C-alpha positions in Angstrom: 0.0 0.0 0.0 1.2 3.4 -0.9 0.5 5.4 2.3 1.4 8.7 0.5 -2.0 8.5 -1.3 -4.8 10.0 0.8 -8.4 8.8 0.6 -10.9 11.1 -1.0 -13.3 13.0 1.2 -16.8 12.3 -0.1 -19.9 14.3 0.6 -22.6 12.6 2.7 -25.7 11.5 0.9 -29.2 10.8 2.2 -28.2 11.8 5.7 -31.2 11.9 8.0 -31.6 13.4 11.5 -34.8 13.1 13.5 -36.4 16.5 14.0 -36.7 17.5 17.6 -39.9 18.8 19.1 -39.4 21.9 21.2 -41.9 23.0 23.8 -41.8 24.9 27.0 -42.8 23.8 30.5 -45.2 26.0 32.5 -42.3 27.6 34.4 -40.5 28.6 31.1 -38.0 25.7 31.1 -37.3 24.7 27.4 -38.1 21.1 26.7 -36.7 19.3 23.7 -38.0 15.9 22.7 -36.4 13.5 20.2 -38.8 10.5 19.9 -36.6 7.7 18.7 -36.5 4.0 19.3 -39.0 1.3 20.1 -37.7 0.1 23.4 -39.2 1.3 26.7 -36.1 3.4 27.5 -35.7 7.1 27.9 -32.7 9.4 28.3 -33.0 12.7 30.1 -30.4 15.5 30.0 -30.9 18.4 32.4 -28.6 21.3 31.7 -27.8 24.4 33.7 -25.9 27.3 32.3 -23.1 27.2 34.9 -19.7 26.0 33.9 -16.1 27.2 34.2 -17.0 30.4 32.4 -19.4 31.4 35.2 -17.4 30.4 38.3 -15.8 32.9 40.7 -13.0 30.5 41.7 -11.3 27.5 40.1 -13.0 24.1 40.5 -16.2 25.7 41.8 -18.5 24.5 38.9 -16.9 21.0 38.7 -17.5 20.1 42.4 -20.9 21.8 42.7 -22.1 19.4 39.9 -20.2 16.4 41.3 -21.6 16.8 44.8 -25.3 16.7 43.7 -25.3 12.9 44.2 -23.6 13.0 47.6 -26.7 13.7 49.7 -29.9 15.6 49.7 -32.5 16.6 52.3 -34.3 13.3 51.6 -31.6 10.9 50.7 -28.0 10.0 51.7 -25.4 9.3 49.0 -25.7 5.6 49.7 -29.5 5.7 49.4 -29.2 7.6 46.0 -26.8 4.9 44.7 -29.0 2.1 46.0 -32.2 3.5 44.5 -30.7 4.1 41.1 -29.2 0.7 41.0 -32.4 -1.0 42.1 -34.4 0.7 39.3 -31.7 0.0 36.7 -31.1 3.7 36.1 -27.8 5.2 35.1 -26.6 8.6 36.2 -23.8 10.8 35.0 -22.8 14.2 36.3 -20.4 16.4 34.2 -19.4 20.0 33.8 -18.0 21.9 30.8 -17.0 25.4 29.9 -20.6 26.8 30.0 -22.9 24.1 31.3 -23.5 21.6 34.1 -25.0 18.3 32.9 -27.2 15.8 34.7 -27.7 12.8 32.4 -30.1 9.9 33.3 -31.0 6.7 31.5 -34.1 5.0 32.8 -36.6 2.3 31.9 -40.0 4.0 31.2 -41.8 2.0 33.9 -39.4 3.1 36.6 -39.0 6.8 35.5 -41.3 8.1 38.1 -39.2 6.5 40.9 -36.0 7.7 39.2 -37.3 11.2 38.9 -38.0 11.3 42.7 -34.2 10.8 43.3 -33.1 13.2 40.5 -35.5 15.9 41.6 -34.2 15.8 45.1 -30.6 15.9 43.9 -31.3 19.1 41.8 -33.7 20.9 44.2 -32.3 20.1 47.6 -28.7 19.0 47.7 -26.9 19.6 51.1 -23.2 19.4 50.0 -22.1 17.4 53.1 -18.7 18.3 54.4 -17.5 14.7 55.1 -18.3 13.5 51.6 -16.8 16.6 50.1 -13.5 16.0 51.8 -13.4 12.4 50.6 -14.0 13.5 47.0 -11.4 16.3 47.2 -8.8 13.9 48.7 -9.4 11.5 45.8 -9.1 14.3 43.2 -6.0 15.7 44.8 -4.3 12.3 44.6 -5.3 12.0 40.9 -4.0 15.6 40.4 -0.6 14.7 41.9 -0.4 11.6 39.6 -1.2 13.8 36.6 1.5 16.3 37.4 4.0 13.5 37.1 3.1 13.0 33.5 4.8 15.0 30.8 1.7 14.9 28.6 -0.4 16.6 31.3 2.3 19.3 31.9 2.7 20.0 28.2 -1.0 20.4 27.7 -1.4 22.9 30.5 1.6 24.8 29.2 0.1 25.0 25.7 -3.2 26.3 27.1 -1.6 28.9 29.2 0.7 30.0 26.3 -2.2 30.4 23.9 -4.8 32.0 26.2 -3.0 33.8 29.1 -3.7 33.7 32.8 -6.8 35.9 32.6 -8.7 33.5 30.4 -10.5 30.4 31.9 -8.5 28.1 29.6 -5.2 29.6 30.8 -6.1 29.5 34.6 -4.1 26.4 35.6 -5.4 24.5 38.6 -2.9 23.9 41.4 -3.2 21.8 44.6 -4.1 24.8 46.7 -7.3 25.3 44.6 -8.7 22.0 45.8 -8.2 23.0 49.5 -10.1 26.3 48.8 -13.3 24.4 47.9 -15.8 24.3 50.9 -19.5 23.6 51.1 -20.2 27.3 51.3 -18.3 27.9 48.0 -20.4 25.2 46.3 -23.7 26.4 47.8 -23.0 29.9 46.5 -22.5 28.6 43.0 -25.5 26.3 43.2 -27.7 29.2 44.4 -26.7 31.4 41.5 -27.0 28.9 38.7 -29.2 25.8 39.6 -32.7 27.2 39.2 -35.5 27.0 36.7 -34.6 30.2 35.0 -31.3 28.8 34.0 -32.4 25.3 33.0 -33.0 23.3 29.8 -34.3 19.7 29.5 -33.8 17.2 26.7 -35.7 13.9 26.4 -34.8 11.1 23.9 -35.9 7.5 23.4 -39.5 6.3 23.5 -41.0 9.4 24.9 -44.6 9.0 25.7 -47.2 11.5 26.9 -46.9 10.0 30.3 -43.1 10.6 30.3 -43.7 14.3 29.4 -46.3 14.6 32.1 -44.1 13.2 34.8 -41.1 15.4 33.8 -43.5 18.4 33.8 -44.7 17.4 37.3 -41.1 17.2 38.6 -39.6 20.3 36.9 -42.5 22.4 35.6 -42.9 24.7 38.5 -40.4 27.4 39.5 -37.5 26.2 41.6 -34.3 27.6 42.9 -33.2 30.8 44.6 -32.8 33.0 41.5 -34.8 33.1 38.2 -32.5 35.1 36.0 -30.5 33.3 33.3 -26.8 33.5 33.7 -25.1 36.1 31.5 -22.3 34.9 29.2 -19.0 36.5 30.3 -16.4 37.7 27.8 -12.7 37.0 28.3 -9.8 38.3 26.2 -6.9 36.1 25.4 -3.5 36.8 23.9 -0.9 34.2 23.0 2.7 34.6 24.3 5.2 35.7 21.7 7.5 32.6 22.2 7.1 29.9 19.6 8.8 27.2 21.7 8.2 26.6 25.4 10.1 24.0 27.3 8.9 22.4 30.6 11.7 20.5 32.3 11.1 17.2 34.2 14.4 15.5 34.8 12.9 12.0 35.6 10.8 11.9 32.4 11.4 8.9 30.1 10.1 10.7 27.0 9.2 14.2 25.8 5.7 15.3 25.3 5.2 17.4 22.2 2.1 19.7 22.0 1.6 22.0 19.0 -1.4 24.2 18.6 -3.1 27.4 17.7 -6.4 29.1 18.3 -8.9 28.7 15.4 -12.6 29.1 14.5 -15.6 28.2 16.6 -18.4 25.8 15.7 -20.5 28.7 14.4 -18.1 29.5 11.6 -19.2 28.5 8.1 -16.0 26.5 7.6 -16.5 24.4 10.8 -17.4 21.2 9.0 -14.6 21.6 6.5 -12.1 22.0 9.4 -13.4 18.8 11.1 -13.0 16.8 8.0 -9.5 18.2 7.4 -8.4 17.4 10.9 -9.7 13.9 10.7 -7.7 13.3 7.5 -4.7 15.0 9.0 -4.5 13.3 12.4 -7.9 12.1 13.6 -7.8 8.3 13.0 -5.3 5.4 12.9 -4.7 5.7 9.2 -4.3 9.5 9.2 -1.4 11.3 7.5 0.4 12.0 10.7 0.1 8.4 11.9 1.2 7.0 8.5 4.2 9.2 8.2 5.5 9.7 11.7 4.5 6.4 13.3 4.5 3.9 10.5 7.1 5.2 8.2 9.5 7.1 10.5 9.0 5.3 13.7 9.4 8.4 15.8 6.4 7.7 18.1 3.9 5.1 19.1 1.0 7.4 18.3 0.3 10.9 17.2 -3.0 12.7 16.8 -4.5 16.0 15.7 -7.9 17.4 16.7 -9.9 20.4 17.8 -11.3 21.4 21.2 -14.0 24.0 21.1 -14.6 26.7 23.7 -17.3 29.4 23.8 -15.0 32.0 22.3 -12.6 30.0 20.2 -11.4 26.7 18.9 -8.0 25.1 19.8 -6.3 23.1 17.0 -3.9 20.8 18.6 -1.3 18.1 17.7 -0.2 15.7 20.5 2.4 13.0 20.8 5.2 11.6 22.9 8.6 10.7 21.7 12.3 10.1 22.7 14.3 13.3 23.1 16.4 12.6 20.1 13.3 12.5 17.8 11.7 15.7 19.0 13.1 18.0 16.3 12.7 15.6 13.3 9.2 14.8 14.4 8.2 18.5 14.5 9.7 19.0 11.1 7.7 16.1 9.7 4.5 17.7 11.1 5.3 20.9 9.3 6.0 18.8 6.1 2.5 17.2 6.4 0.9 20.7 6.9 2.7 21.9 3.8 1.5 18.9 1.8 -2.1 19.7 2.7 -1.6 23.1 1.1 0.0 21.8 -2.0 -1.7 18.6 -3.0 -5.4 17.7 -3.6 -6.7 14.6 -1.9 -7.1 11.7 -4.3 -10.1 9.2 -4.2 -8.1 6.0 -5.0 -7.0 5.3 -1.4 -10.5 5.4 0.0 -11.7 2.9 -2.6 -8.7 0.7 -1.9 -9.3 0.6 1.8 -13.0 0.0 1.5 -12.4 -2.9 -1.0 -9.9 -4.4 1.4 -12.3 -4.4 4.3 -15.1 -5.9 2.2 -12.8 -8.5 0.9 -12.0 -9.8 4.4 -15.7 -10.3 5.0 -16.2 -12.0 1.7 -13.3 -14.4 2.3 -14.8 -15.3 5.7 -18.2 -16.1 4.2 -16.6 -18.3 1.5 -14.4 -20.1 4.1 -17.2 -20.8 6.5 -19.8 -21.7 4.0 -17.5 -24.0 2.1 -18.7 -22.6 -1.2 -17.6 -19.8 -3.6 -21.1 -19.0 -4.7 -24.6 -19.4 -3.3 -27.7 -17.6 -1.9 -27.0 -15.0 0.7 -29.2 -12.7 2.8 -27.5 -9.7 4.3 -29.8 -8.5 7.2 -29.3 -4.9 8.1 -27.3 -4.2 5.0 -27.0 -0.4 5.6 -26.0 1.4 2.4 -25.3 -1.9 0.6 -21.5 -2.0 0.2 -21.2 -5.6 1.5 -24.2 -6.9 -0.5 -22.8 -5.3 -3.7 -19.4 -6.8 -3.0 -20.9 -10.3 -2.6 -23.1 -9.9 -5.7 -20.0 -8.9 -7.8 -18.4 -12.1 -6.6 -21.1 -14.2 -8.1 -23.5 -14.7 -5.1 -27.3 -14.4 -5.4 -27.9 -11.7 -2.8 -31.0 -10.5 -1.0 -30.6 -7.5 1.3 -32.9 -6.1 4.0 -32.6 -2.7 5.7 -34.9 -0.8 8.0 -33.7 2.7 7.0 -35.4 4.1 3.9 -32.5 6.5 3.3 -30.0 3.7 3.3 -32.1 1.7 0.9 -32.3 4.7 -1.4 -28.5 5.0 -1.3 -28.0 1.3 -2.2 -30.4 1.7 -5.1 -28.7 4.8 -6.4 -25.1 3.7 -6.1 -25.3 -0.1 -6.6 -28.7 -0.7 -8.2 -29.6 -2.9 -5.3 -33.3 -3.5 -4.6 -33.0 -3.6 -0.8 -36.1 -4.7 0.9 -37.5 -3.1 4.1 -37.3 -5.1 7.4 -40.9 -6.1 7.1 -40.1 -8.2 4.1 -38.2 -10.8 6.2 -41.4 -12.8 6.6 -41.9 -12.9 2.9 -39.0 -15.2 2.1 -39.7 -18.9 1.7 -38.2 -21.4 4.2 -34.8 -22.7 3.2 -34.1 -19.8 0.8 -30.5 -19.1 1.8 -27.2 -20.8 2.2 -25.7 -17.9 4.2 -27.3 -15.2 6.4 -25.1 -12.4 7.6 -25.7 -9.7 10.3 -22.8 -7.3 10.7 -23.3 -5.4 14.0 -27.1 -5.7 13.6 -28.2 -8.3 16.1 -27.8 -5.9 19.1 -30.4 -3.6 17.4 -33.1 -6.2 16.6 -36.5 -6.7 18.2 -38.3 -9.0 18.8 -35.1 -11.0 19.3 -36.5 -14.5 19.8 -38.8 -14.4 16.8 -36.0 -13.1 14.6 -33.8 -16.0 15.5 -36.6 -18.4 14.8 -37.1 -16.8 11.4 -33.4 -16.9 10.5 -33.4 -20.6 11.4 -36.3 -21.3 9.1 -34.8 -19.3 6.2 -31.5 -21.2 6.1 -31.0 -24.5 4.2 -30.2 -27.6 6.3 -26.4 -26.9 5.9 -26.8 -23.2 6.0 -24.5 -20.8 7.9 -25.5 -17.9 10.1 -22.7 -15.3 10.6 -23.3 -12.7 13.4 -20.9 -9.9 14.4 -21.7 -8.2 17.7 -19.9 -6.2 20.5 -18.5 -8.4 23.3 -19.5 -7.0 26.7 -17.1 -9.4 28.5 -14.1 -8.0 26.5 -11.0 -6.4 28.0 -12.1 -2.9 27.1 -15.7 -3.5 28.4 -14.4 -4.6 31.8 -12.0 -1.6 31.9 -14.5 1.1 31.2 -17.5 -0.5 32.9 -20.7 1.5 32.5 -18.9 4.0 30.3 -18.0 1.5 27.6 -19.1 3.1 24.3 -20.3 -0.2 22.8 -23.1 -0.4 25.3 -24.6 2.5 23.3 -27.9 2.5 25.2 -30.6 2.9 24.0 -29.6 2.1 20.4 -28.2 -1.3 21.4 -31.0 -3.2 22.9 -29.0 -6.4 23.7 -25.6 -7.2 24.9 -23.8 -10.5 24.4 -20.9 -12.5 25.7 -19.5 -15.5 23.9 -21.3 -17.7 26.4 -24.7 -16.0 26.3 -24.9 -15.9 22.5 -23.9 -19.5 22.3 -26.7 -20.4 24.7 -29.1 -18.2 22.7 -28.1 -19.9 19.4 -28.6 -23.4 21.0 -32.0 -22.4 22.2 -33.1 -21.6 18.6 -31.6 -24.7 17.0 -28.1 -23.6 16.2 -24.6 -24.9 17.0 -21.8 -22.5 17.3 -19.2 -23.7 14.8 -16.5 -21.0 15.1 -15.6 -17.7 16.8 -13.5 -15.0 15.2 -12.1 -12.1 17.2 -12.4 -8.5 16.0 -9.7 -7.1 18.2 -9.1 -3.9 16.2 -12.6 -2.7 17.2 -11.1 -2.0 20.6 -9.1 0.9 19.3 -12.2 2.7 17.9 -14.4 1.8 20.9 -11.8 2.9 23.4 -11.2 6.2 21.8 -14.9 6.8 21.6 -15.3 5.9 25.3 -12.5 8.3 26.3 -14.2 11.0 24.3 -17.6 10.4 26.0 -15.9 10.4 29.4 -14.5 13.8 28.4 -10.9 12.8 29.2 -8.0 14.7 27.8 -5.8 13.1 25.1 -8.6 10.8 24.0 -6.7 9.5 21.1 -3.6 8.4 23.1 -5.7 7.1 25.9 -7.8 5.1 23.5 -4.7 3.8 21.7 -3.2 2.6 24.9 -6.4 0.7 26.0 -6.9 -0.5 22.4 -3.4 -2.0 22.4 -3.8 -3.7 25.7 -7.1 -5.1 24.5 -5.5 -6.3 21.3 -2.8 -8.1 23.2 -5.4 -9.6 25.5 -7.4 -10.9 22.5 -4.2 -12.5 21.1 -3.9 -14.5 24.3 -7.6 -15.3 24.6 -9.8 -14.4 21.7 -12.9 -14.3 23.9 -11.6 -11.0 25.3 -11.9 -9.3 21.9 -13.9 -6.1 21.7 -16.2 -7.5 19.1 -16.7 -11.1 18.0 -17.9 -12.8 14.8 -19.9 -16.0 15.5 -20.5 -18.7 13.0 -23.6 -20.8 13.6 -24.8 -23.9 11.8 -28.2 -25.6 12.1 -28.4 -28.6 14.4 -28.6 -31.9 12.6 
């Protein structure tokens, strides 16, 4: 493969986003509803305009939000945790530049009970001193660990150099800032920002009228001390004149390299163009920076480029670690790649080559497991039809089924495939197919048992069922726990381990014949998880976890992030 050839960036076609329905609660709180999905699950996001930009001292916004679950006038921290666990609810508290977030996943039938807890957390937190000290001690220890890492120190240095000490981005947290946090400090911030005049609510999932009624009952009347929406402060920032800043740490094994500049915001007309450009440049494993500096030159294990957005600016950053001797040549190669982006248009050949390679791997798996080069194949959940088209061009008689009308239209336009809607599954005659494939589709299907029974009847006596699904007993799933991105609730309705899917197949008349690991999925899933957890250096963190997961899967394939299962009908 010639890694100097860059894949073409193609425009999205038939891209569909569900339109939200925006209403207002009786107290003026904006309510946005995205009714999506058929499962009895709802996600609720409650936002307050109170983040780092509004705080009067460092860490105030972060710990105000974090302490909401540590005790209220009705519930202790232990009771809150027990109730949420009992009802199968999931809670996340987070804070950003401008907002505090309370995110809740709940089964519809238990939302009323979950709302009782969440309402108490929002309306009557007590900020207990004992629990606060425990959380602060934990965070101080993590801070001390971070300050021993060159990547952390370099990132802070870059922010301070670009924004200055008067801007929130350049106000670096030190250990003394943790000790300055008291219950009174948090209560002051809470009083100013956690009220109905400063609140927005978002609902998604299967949102019924009963759900809206219950949310209105909990948050539809005025609450909180103030009722004025927080103003948006304006901060000036000026970069230091120095182009190179060195932060010494004598015991460091490597040097961290951070390169960056301020750039446009999300509101700029060129925002999407910049996102695409940065992905191509350094936003994925096969990017130009990775191909050149990691694969070809061997200067580093991983290098990434991306954009962080703040209310008043964007930060375009490049991040890596390398041995001291490679710092200068590495920086020069980054500049070379930037120059190349200016000089050379992006060709389309590489994208086609990569796509064909990936489709070829799937095709070879089908041929090997089915013991035939041609036959009748059903691709269930075919998406936009790339795999179905690839198999058809290899001589297979292909039927394809897809729920999305937009995806079916794409397959028709680009491959002349007559993809059928998901309701057509029942129209096929028994024994119609030698092979049925589901590539990351089974986790979305309902009803599950009936679908398996249908698939069994549609296969010939020697037919093969090939199913690819995430593995919730994988190395990366165990590491991230509830934050693992492949849980993807509520889009993923089911979660499988190698053992449970084998039992499920046996229940419906199948024997598991083979299991194939998909260890490289761990890199993407880990990076996505790190992003959702709002960690810094998501690419590098994800790469580290992905690598560990990859090695773990080499030792024991059942630990792979995703698995391909091959089933045959019982004799």
